[in-house]
N, C-alpha and C positions, 0 to 999 in steps of 0.2 A: 071712505072718509075715516075720521077718527072715531074710535069706539068711545062711548060715554065712559067717563072715569067713575069706577065704582068706589064705594066707600073703602073697601079693602085696599085698592090700589093707592088711594090718597093716604091711608093709614100707613102703608108700607113706605111711601115716600117720606112721610113725616118721621117715621122711625129711623130711616136712613139719614135724614138731615140731623136728627138728634144724635145719632151715633157719630156722624162726622164732626158735629159740634163738640161732642164729648171728647173725641180724640184730639181735636184742636185745642180744647181747653187743657187737656192733660199734658200735651206737648208744651203749651205755654207755661203751665205751672212747673213742669220739669225743667224747662229752661230757666225759669226764674229762681229755682232752688240751687242753681249751679254756683252762683257767686258766694263769696265768703264774707261774713260780717267782720271778722277780725283778722288781723295779720298773724299768720302762724308763727312768724319769727318772734313776735311779741311774747307768745306763750312759751316758746323755747327759751327766750331770754329770762323770763320769770322763773321757769323751772331750774335753769342753770344757777340763777341767783340763790334760790332756795337750797340747792345742792351745795354750793360753795359755803353758804352760811352754816349748814349742818356739818360739813367737814371741818370748818374752822372751829366750831364749838367742840368737836371731838378731838382734833389733832393739836390745836394750839396749846391747851393745858399740858398735854403729853410732851410737846416740844419744849415747853417752859421747864418742866421737870428735868428733861435731858440736859438742857442748857445749864440749869442750876447744879446738877450733879457733875457736869464737866468742869464747871467753875470750881467746885469744891475739890475735885480731884487734882486740878492744876495747882490750886492753892496749897494742898497738902504736900504735893511733890516739891513745891517751892520752899515750904517750911522744913521739909526733911533734909534738904541739902545744906 
């Protein structure tokens, strides 16, 4: 027949159940962390917008100066003839 279950056997079974439950919980938590909260393209669009704004602040004044000096040069050539 069956041998009586000793205290150590039941403790081992409980430990095994706890370990299996812990592994299942870990897998469930790991699977739950896979999704993304935010759209990555939204972050890229925001970074691109910041970059364009920074470039505009740096380059636009420089281009305005170039345009103005080109205008002065053409006006001086027109006056010289």
